[in-house]
DRENMAR-950297 format. One record per residue (C-alpha): residue number from 0; residue in three letters; y, z, x. Coordinates in nm, 3 decimals, padded with zeros to 5 digits. Last residue first. Layout:
# residues N
k,r,north,up,east
NUM,ALA,Y,Z,X
...
END
This chain:
# residues 82
k,r,north,up,east
81,LYS,03.593,-00.588,-03.713
80,PRO,03.258,-00.733,-03.812
79,LYS,03.229,-00.956,-04.118
78,VAL,02.960,-00.896,-04.378
77,GLY,02.923,-01.158,-04.643
76,SER,02.872,-01.214,-05.010
75,CYS,02.776,-01.492,-05.244
74,LEU,02.697,-01.498,-05.612
73,LYS,02.490,-01.683,-05.867
72,HIS,02.209,-01.488,-05.705
71,HIS,02.274,-01.572,-05.342
70,LEU,02.331,-01.357,-05.036
69,PRO,02.518,-01.505,-04.741
68,LEU,02.546,-01.293,-04.427
67,LEU,02.866,-01.377,-04.247
66,ASN,02.852,-01.304,-03.878
65,GLU,03.150,-01.518,-03.791
64,THR,03.508,-01.605,-03.881
63,PHE,03.651,-01.513,-04.218
62,ASN,04.031,-01.531,-04.213
61,ASN,04.113,-01.251,-04.460
60,PHE,04.368,-01.434,-04.682
59,SER,04.229,-01.787,-04.655
58,ASP,03.871,-01.663,-04.669
57,ALA,03.953,-01.450,-04.973
56,GLN,04.109,-01.749,-05.147
55,MET,03.810,-01.972,-05.065
54,LEU,03.560,-01.712,-05.188
53,MET,03.766,-01.654,-05.503
52,ASN,03.762,-02.028,-05.577
51,PHE,03.384,-02.049,-05.522
50,ILE,03.320,-01.752,-05.752
49,PHE,03.549,-01.899,-06.020
48,GLN,03.367,-02.234,-06.003
47,ASN,03.023,-02.065,-06.008
46,GLY,03.095,-01.865,-06.320
45,ALA,03.250,-01.524,-06.365
44,GLY,03.147,-01.337,-06.681
43,ASN,03.237,-00.996,-06.544
42,LEU,03.432,-01.033,-06.219
41,GLY,03.329,-00.998,-05.855
40,TYR,03.586,-01.006,-05.576
39,ASN,03.462,-00.683,-05.418
38,TYR,03.616,-00.599,-05.082
37,LEU,03.397,-00.311,-04.966
36,PRO,03.467,-00.103,-04.655
35,ILE,03.158,-00.011,-04.450
34,ASP,02.941,00.302,-04.457
33,TYR,02.611,00.111,-04.441
32,ASP,02.459,00.284,-04.745
31,TYR,02.792,00.306,-04.931
30,ALA,02.887,-00.057,-04.878
29,LEU,02.536,-00.170,-04.968
28,ILE,02.530,00.048,-05.282
27,ASN,02.871,-00.072,-05.396
26,ALA,02.765,-00.436,-05.364
25,TRP,02.431,-00.374,-05.536
24,THR,02.622,-00.245,-05.838
23,PRO,02.792,00.085,-05.916
22,TRP,02.904,00.141,-06.277
21,HIS,03.164,-00.035,-06.489
20,TYR,03.076,-00.372,-06.331
19,SER,03.122,-00.580,-06.018
18,THR,02.845,-00.774,-05.843
17,PHE,02.586,-00.821,-06.120
16,SER,02.889,-00.862,-06.348
15,CYS,02.967,-01.195,-06.179
14,GLY,02.994,-01.287,-05.814
13,PHE,03.171,-01.246,-05.484
12,THR,03.123,-00.975,-05.224
11,PHE,03.304,-00.911,-04.898
10,LEU,03.166,-00.630,-04.682
9,ARG,03.379,-00.528,-04.386
8,GLY,03.280,-00.435,-04.034
7,LYS,03.025,-00.226,-03.856
6,VAL,02.707,-00.424,-03.804
5,LYS,02.418,-00.227,-03.654
4,ALA,02.236,-00.167,-03.986
3,ILE,02.285,-00.535,-04.072
2,ASN,02.059,-00.636,-03.785
1,THR,02.193,-00.973,-03.679
0,MET,01.944,-01.258,-03.641
END
């Protein structure tokens, strides 16, 4: 298992207002704590279909490959090394 503290890459997050809101969320805190760029695709009120579509669009644009760390709470995120 990859130690997230050793991963230097990008953090992609997808979800609802728990992921992106008017003040920092868990996504912002992780990016800040691990000093990695955040690509936050969260949106207030987003449902599972929107989250899935954004994940597929981001994968198509950013070409996700390996070392994705899925986190679930009506959301999904991943860390991809450079």
